[in-house]
N, C-alpha and C positions, 0 to 999 in steps of 0.2 A: 694092696689096699693101704698099708701104712705109708708107703711112698706117695701115693695119691693125696692122702690127707695132709702130709707135710707140705706138698706143693700148694695145696689149697690154702693152708695156713699162711704160707709166705706171700701168696698173691693177695690174701686178705689184709695182711699186715702192711703191705706197700701199695694198697689200693689208692691212697691219697695222691700218689704220683700221677695216676691217670687224670685226676681232676686238675693237678698242677701243670700238666704237660703243655697244653695250648698257651696259657698265660706265660709260662716260662719261655716257650719258644719266642713269643712276641717280645718279652722283656730282653732276652739275650741278644736277639738280632737288632733290637732298637738301641741298646745301650753299650754293646761291646763290639770290637772289631770282628769281622766275619771269621777270621782265623780262630778266634776264641769262641765266638757264639756257636759255631757248628758243633762244638763239643758239649754244649749245653751245661756249662759248669754251675749255673745258678738255677735252683728250683725255688719258685715262689708259690706259696699256698695261700689262697684267699687274701691276696695282697691288694691294698689300695695304694697306688703309686702316683706320686706327684714329682716328676723328675725336675721340672723347672730349670732346664739347662744344666743340671748337675752332671758330673762325670763319675762313672764307675770303672775302677781299675783293678785288674787281677794280676798279681805278680807271682812268678814261680810256675811250676808244672801244673797243667790243667787236667782235670778229669771230670767226668759226668757227675753232677750233683754234689760237688765238693762244697758248695755253699747252699745252705737250706734256710729259707726265710719264711717264718710264719707257721711251720709245722707244729702240730700239737705235741707238747712235751708234758705239761702238768694239767691234770684233770680239774684242779681247783679253779682254773680260769676257763672262760668260754672259748670255744674253738673258732675264734674270730680272725685268725691269720695275723697279718702285720700291716701297719700303716708306714709307708716309706716316703718321706719328703726330702728331696735332695736338690739344693741349689748350688752346692759346692763340690766336694770331692769325697768319695768313699773308696777306700782301698782295702782289698782283701789279699792277704799274703799266704793263704792256705785254707785248710778246712775251717769253716765257720757255720755254726748253727744258732739261729735266733728263734725262740719259741713263740707260741700262740699268744695273742693279746698284746703284742709288743708294738712299739712305735719308735721310729727313728726320724729325727728332723735335723738336717744339716743346712746351715745358712750359706749365703753367697761367699762369705770369707771362711767358711768352716772346712776343716780337713779331719775326717774320721778314718782311722785305720785299725784293722783287725789283724793280729798276728796269725800264726798257724795253730790249729787245734784250739779254737775258741768256742765255748758253748755258753750262750746266754739263755737262761730259762724263761718261762712265760712271764708276761707282764713287764718286760724290760722296757724302760723309757730312756732314750738317749737324746739330748739336745746339744748339738755341736755347732757353735757359731765362731769358734776360734780354732782350737785343736784338741782332739782327744785321741790318744794313742793307747791301744790295748795290745799287750804283748802276747807271746806264745803260751799255749797251755793254760789259759786263763779260764776260770769257771765263775759264772755270775748267777746267783740264785734268783728265784722268782721275785717279782714285784720290786726290783731294784731300780734306782733312778740315778743317772749320771748326767750332770750339766756342767758346761764350762762357761756359763754366762748367768748373770742375774736378770737378764732381759730388760731391766729398768734401773736407772740411776736414782740415788737419793740426794736430797738437799738438806742443808742445815737450816735452822730457823732464821738465819740471817740471809737466806736466799742463795748461798753458794753451794755448788754441787760438790759431792764428796770427791776426794782425790783418787779414789779407786776408778780404774777404767771400766769396771763392771764385768770384766771377763778375764780369764787366764787359762792357759793350757792345763789339761788333765792327763796324767800319765799313769797307766797301770802296767807294772813291769811283769816279766815272765813268771809263770807259776803261781800267780795270785789266785786265791779263792775268796770270792765275795759272797757271803751267805745271803739269805733272803731278806728282803725289805730294807736294804741299806740305801743310804743317800750320799752321793759324792758330789761335791760342788767345786767351783772354779779354783784353779791353782793347786789341786790335790795331786800328789805323787805317792803311790804305794810301792814300797820296795819289793823286790822279787821274792816270791815264795811266802809272802805274808798271808795270813788268814784274817778276814774282817768278819767279826761276829754279826749275827742277825740283828737288825734294827739299829745298826751303828750309823751315826751321822758324822761325816767328816767334812770340815770346812777349810782345812789347811794341810799342807804336806806332812806326812807322818815322820816324826823324828824318832825313828826306830831302826833297828837292824833288820836285815832280811830274816826270814823264818820266824817272825813274831806273830803273836795273836793279838788282834786289836779290837777293842770294844769301848763303849762309853755308857755312862749311867743316865738316869732321867732327870738330873738336877737342872733347874731352869737358871740361866745366867743372863743378866742384863749386860750386853756388850757395849752399848753406847747410849747416850742421852742427847736429845735435841735434833734428831734426824727424822725425816718423813719422806714420803713419796709424793712428789708434785705431778699429778696426772697430766698437766699441760706441758711439762718440760722434763721428761724422764728418759729420753731416747739415748741409747748407747751408740757411739761412733766407733765402728770396728775398723782397725787399721788394715 
């Protein structure tokens, strides 16, 4: 009787795979070579997919369900799966799990890569229009946002655009733990094995040693005066 109950518990625990099976079959055979797709390495749950000509690449040994996208991880977020929009390239280098309520958007010039053993919790938002690289054994807390672009350029009051390109690569090195509700913006590099405290906002590469704990306070800083967003002329030109 005990053995039967344990089997039932395991079936119930992994019942979500049954719902994900058909969409995952379609996704794998649509976006991966047949030799990879037949092993069903990617499981997608409640996914809204907009491939838009983008490429999905898996490097290294393959196994069933090594990449899980949209599965429920945190009960604080609705069980809404994942929104996946890819016009560029997404590379997986090993085990990757992205939780419920997450969204990933990769632009035509974007290259997003996940290392081995990466877990992104619920509510993760990634916008990649240049380059975002996430290393091995990285953990990303719920409600975190990672962007490599400003999406729009600014002008000064004399009508000249700012000298910033409006985008720059983001690099998260091996062993980093990013706690919940953090925001990482263009040009950021986090050295390996660092811990980023909850609610931290990072606008530039961290000038710190590996194995550091990073946080910031709530002081408001005026960074520049005389700039605004011109809604009629604010597009970024990606190289």
